N, C-alpha and C positions, 0 to 999 in steps of 0.2 A: 771554285769548290772542287773537291777531289772526286774521282770515280773509283769504282772497285778495282783492286789490283790483284793479280795472280802471281804468287811467289813460288819459285822452284826450291824444293828442299832436297839436298843430296843425302841419301841414306845408305848405310852399309851395315853388314852383319858384324859380329865380333871378329876381330882380326882384319876387317876391311877387305875380305876376299871377294865379296860380291857387292857391287854398288848399283843403286837404282835411284830414280827420281820420283818423289812424291810432290805434292804441292799444297798450298794453303791460300784460300781466298780471303783477302782483307776487305772488310766492309767498312769504309771510312766513317768517321763520326759525323761528317757533313758531306753530302754528295750532290754533284751537279745534276740538276734536273729533277731532284727528288721533291716530293710534296712536303709542305711546311710542317705537317704534323699528322698524327693518327687521330682520325675522327671517331674511333670506337669509344663507346661510353666507358668511363673509368669509375670505380669506387675507390676512394682514398680514406684510410684511417690513420690519423696522426696521434700518437700517444706520447705525452711529455711527462717526465719525472719532475714533480714539484715538491720533493722532500726537503727537509731543512737544509741539507748540504748544498742545495741548488740556489740558495738565496742570493749569493753574490753574483753568480753568473746568469741568473734569470733575466735581468734587463737586457743583456746581450742576446740571449736566446730569442726573446720577444722581438727585438729590433731587427736582428739579422734573418730570422725566419720570415718575418713580414716583408722585409726588403728584398731578400734573395730568392725565396722559394714560393711563398703563398700565392703571389699573383700569377705564377706560371702553372699552377695546378689546374688541370681540366677535369670535368666530371663532378660528381657529388663527393663531398668531404665531411667527415665527422671528426671533430676535435675532442680529444679526451685528455685528462690529466690523471696522474696517480700519485698519491701520497699514502696516507693510511688507507684511503678508499679510492676506488676508480670513479671519476666524475665525468659525465658527459657535459661538455661546455657549450657546444653550439654546432649547428650545421653551417659550415663555411670554412674558410681557409686561414683566417687570422687568429692569432692568440693575443691576449691582453696581459698587462702587468698584474691585474686583479685576479688572474687565474692561479696565481701562486698560492700554495697551501701551507708548506712549511712543516709537514708532519713526517711520518716514517716512510718507508719505501716498500709498498706492496706490489712488487714486481710480478708475483704469481697471479694475482687477479688481473693485472694489466695484460698479461699474456693470454689469460683465459678470455678476456674481452676481445682481444685481437683475433683469436682463433674463432670465436663465435661469430664475429662480424664478417670475417672472411668467408666462413661457411654459409652464412645466411644471405649475403648480398647476391643480387641477381645479375650483376655485371660480370662479364667474363674477364675483363682486365682490372687488376687490383694493384694498388700501391699501399705498402705499409711503411710508415715513418715511425721510428722509435728512438727517443732520446733519453739517456739515463747517465747518471754519474756514479752509481754504486749498486752493489748486490742487494737483493731483497733482504730486509731485516724484519719481516713478519714471520709468524710461526710456520706457515706452509712453504715448502720448498718449491722453487720453480722448475726443478729438474724433471719431475714427472710430466708437467704440462708441456715442456719443450720436447720430451721424448715422444709424446703422443701427437705432436703437430704433424699435419699432413696437408699436402696441396690438394684441394678439391678437384675432382676430375673435370677437365675441360677449362680450367682457369689458368690464366697467366699472371703470375704474381711477381712484382718487383719489391725488394726489401731494401730500405735505406736506413741503416742503423748507425747512429752517431753516439759514440762514447765520449764523455766529458771528464777531464781530469785523469788522475792516475790510479783511481780505485774502481773504475767501471768493470763489470763482470765480463771479461774477455771471452772465457770459454762459453758461457751462456750466450753471449752475443754471436759468436761464431756459429754455434749450434742453431740458434734461432734463424739466422740468415740462411744457413744450409737447409733447414727443414722447409722453409716457406718459399724460398726464391727459386723460380724457374724462368726468370727473365734473362737478360743478356749475361753471357759468361764474361763479358768485358766490364761488368759493373763491379766496383770494389767490394770486397768482402766486408770491410769495416771502414767507417769514417771516424777519425779520432782527433778531438781537440784536446791535446795534452794540457794546454794552458787556456785560460778564459779568452785571451786575445786571439786564439786560433778559431773561435767559433764562426766568425764571419767567413773565413776562407773555406772551412768545411761545409758551411751552408751553400757557398758558391759551387763547390764540387758536387753537392747533392743536386743542385739545380741543373748543372750541366749534364749529369748522368740521367736525370729525369727527362730532360728534353731529348736526349739521344734515345731513351727508351720508348719515346712516342713513335718512332719510325722504324720500320722493318722492311726487308725485301724478301721476295720469294726466289728461290734458286731451283732450277729445273733438275739439277743433279744433287741429291741429298749429300750433305757433308756432316762432319763430326766436330764437336767443340773440343774433343780430346781424342788422341789416337788410342787404339786398342780397346775401345768400348764398342758395344753392339749398337747403341742408340745412334740414329742419324736424324737429321732435321732438314727441312726444306725452307725454314725461315731463318734469315740472318738479321741480327740486330746491329744497329749502327755501332761501330767500334769493336765488332766481334770478328773472330777468325774462324773459318770453317776449313777443316783438314780433309784432304782426299788422298787415299792410298793408291793413287793412279798417276800416270805420267801427265805432267802439266799440259803438254800439247794436246793430248786426248781430251782433257777437261776444257781447255780453251776452245776447242772446236765444237763442243757439245753443250756448254753451259749457257743458259739464258737466265738473266737476272731481271726481275720485274719489281718495280716499285709498288707501293700500296695502291696507287691510282691506276695501275695497269700499264704504266709506261715502261718500256724496255730500257735497262740501264747498261750501257756499254762498258766493257772492261778497258781500263786505261792502258794503252800502248802494248808493247810486247811483254812476254813473261819476264818477270824480274828475278834476280838472284837474291835470296834471303841473306842479308849480311849478318855478321856475328852480333853487331849492335842491335839490329832488328830482332834477332832471336832472343837475346838476353833482356832487352828493354821492353819488348812487346809480346811476341808470340808465347814464349815460355812462361811469362807472367800469367797468361790466361790458363795455360795447361796446369800450372801449379795450383791456381785457384780452384779449378775443377777437381783436381786430386784431393785438395783439402775438403771440399764440399762433399765429395763421395765418401771420404773417410768419416766425416761427421755424421752422415746419413747411414752409415754401416752398409753402404753399397760396395761392390767389388772394386778394389783399387788396383788398376793395372800397373804393377811395379815396373814392368818392362819399359814404361814411358821414361824412366830415369835413364836407362841405357840408350833409348832412342834419342833423347835430348843430347846426351853426351856425344853420340856418334855424329849427329847433325852438326853440333857445335864444333867438334874437332875437325870434321871434314871441311867446314867453312874456313877455319883458321889456316888449314893447310893450303888453301888457295891463295895465300898472300904471295907477293912477288918473291923470287929467289933472293937469298941474302946478298946485300951489297951495302955500301957505305952512304947511300943517298939519304937526304933529309926525309924523303917520303918513306923510305924503309924504316928509319929510326922512329918516325912518328907512328907508323903502323905497328911497330913492335911495342912501343909504349902503350898504345891503345890496346893491343892484344893482351898485354899483361894485366891491365885494368879490367878488361872484359873477363879474363880467366878468373881473376879474383872474385869478381861479382857473380859469375856463373857458379863457381864453387860454393860461395856463401849462400846463394839463392837455393841451390839444390840441397845443401846441408840443412838449411832452415826448414824447407818443405818436408824433407825426410824426418826431421825431428818432430814436426807437428803430427805427421800421420803415423809415426812409429810409437808415439806416446812415451818417448824416453824422458829422462829427468834433466835434460840440459836447460829447461826453462824453470828457473827457480821461483818465478812468480808470474802472475798473469800479464804484467807489463812486458816482460820479456817475450811472452807468447804473442802479444799484440805487435811488438816490434818485428818479430819473425814473420807474422802474417803480412805486415806492410812491406817488408823487404822482399818477400818471395812471390807475392801475388800481384794482381793488376794495379793496386794502388801502392806505388813504390816511393819511398822517401829517399831522395838522392843521397848517396854517401860516397866518399872519396876512397880510392884504393889505399891511400895513405892511412886512413882510419883502420882498414882491414889489416894492413901490415903492422900497425902498432899493436894489434891484437894477436900478432904472431901467426897470421894467416897468409903465408907466402907460398913459394913453389913447392916446398915439402908438404905443406898441408893440402895444397891442390892435388898432388899425387896421391896422398893418403885418402882424400875424399873420393877420388876417382876409383881407387881400388875398392873402397867400401861399396860403391855402387856396382862395380863388377861382381863383387861377392854376393850381391842380392840375387 
């Protein structure tokens, strides 16, 4: 099992006149010597859409929720369904085929119920599970309810939101998660089963993220889940990255990591160099997810993070070996081109989400952008991007856009 790792990030100002080193602590998903789980009491509320359009997929939802998720939930759990009305089904973790309603989609009252239960429960740790395949079709809009959602003081809330099919309310889903979630920044913004056959895989992902969320570490030096924000934290969630605007050697010499049972957690080996692949596939996904969440919550969005990501990424690429004809060099350059395309597309998607521009013609395109740019990434090939005319010229254009910000 892995131990925490400290990565060096090379940073420079515009024009690369002054360079310095910052660092990021990687809290692995599973750590050596860590306790098996968090013994803190949890309150869980699971809200399932049982409207008519869910009829075909409902048997899969029942089977895979019960098989993949329910037996791993700790604490007390309330099961609700919503169709025309919100119905309390049982205190427990399992759902049944008989829970299906087959009526309309009263998303508004479902969200009101979630809000009330989150506020009323006495447990400090809360999980919210919401599964739906469509926008509300009752008279009352859910928009006002979502706008008024707040995280109760002193509570830690994890939100697991699963959209089913290609008509689920992406904007609402993003905003619900942003309003209520203050758990791990490494937890996906959305889970999405585009096809009924994907329900099992998405339930598995939810289980994995839920188990990761049970474990936390304490860090003696407060870090940030996103650069250029004021908020720091001394709790690191499994699978999360904490950023330090300080030299890595200084952090390495002073940082003490403590598991939930008080056990000291050693940092693995020497300080590592953050590779371009690590930046694009891992670290920047979290930063983009936090940017999207802050935008949804109308918090200040530090646009300078775009330039910071660009500088860190380009400095890392510049550290490749000098040009030669070796196989290693040719492979590095091929990998570099793919990473540049992915990086450009990722930042372009994130900027499109937070700028509110019109590049997303429908909510499915918005969902695809969220999955591409944040911590839940669906792999895509560079060839796919090239067929969409996103090559070197587009890379240069995107970088100039970010410079102009």
